[in-house]
N, C-alpha and C positions, 0 to 999 in steps of 0.2 A: 147087217141083214141079210144082205145077199150073200154074203160070204159064211155066214153063219147056218142059212137055208138051206136044207139039200136041193130043193129043187131048185135053185139059181145059183151054182156051185160054179166058181171062174173055168174058164178050160187054163189048163194048164202053161205057165206062161202069162199066163195075162195079170197085169196087176195093177192096183187101183186103191185107193181109199176106200175106207167102209160108205162113207156118206156118199162116194159118187157111185161106189157098186150098189148102192141104196136106189140111188136113182134109176141108175139103169134099169135095174129091175123090175120098177115099177114103168119104163117106158116098155120096155121088154113082155111086161105082161100085158099092157096096153093093147102091142102090136100083135101078140099071141091071141087076144081076143080077137081084134081087127081081122084077122085072118081067118080066125072061124067065119065070123059073120060073112066076111067076103065071099069064103067056097057057099054060104048057101044059096046069095046073091048072085052068084055067078050063075045059077041053073037059071036064073031071070035073066031073058034076053037085054034089057034094057040096062046091064049093067056097063060099064065103060068099061074097056079092055086094059087101061093102062091102070087103074087101080090095082088088078088083080098083079101087073109088075110090080107098082111101088110096092104090097103088101109081099109079095115073095121075097124083093130087096131086102127088107127090113125083117121078115124072117129068117133068113140067111144070115145077114148079122148080129141076131141074135147067139144065133148059130158060134159065129167064130167069137162069141166074148163067154156064152156059157156053155157048162154043161146040160145037157137036154134029160 
């Protein structure tokens, strides 16, 4: 799935079997959605600061594995 889906192409040099890549792509999609949600929530005063950091780290990890 992930290796054949142009949205989730692996970065050059990243090697994983197709099932693992598909699972990681699902996690990446969830993190990407969480990132968008967090961006909206950050506009509110009651959003925890550490949430933004956790989401940013997850999105950065996606970039190390997949081509955007």
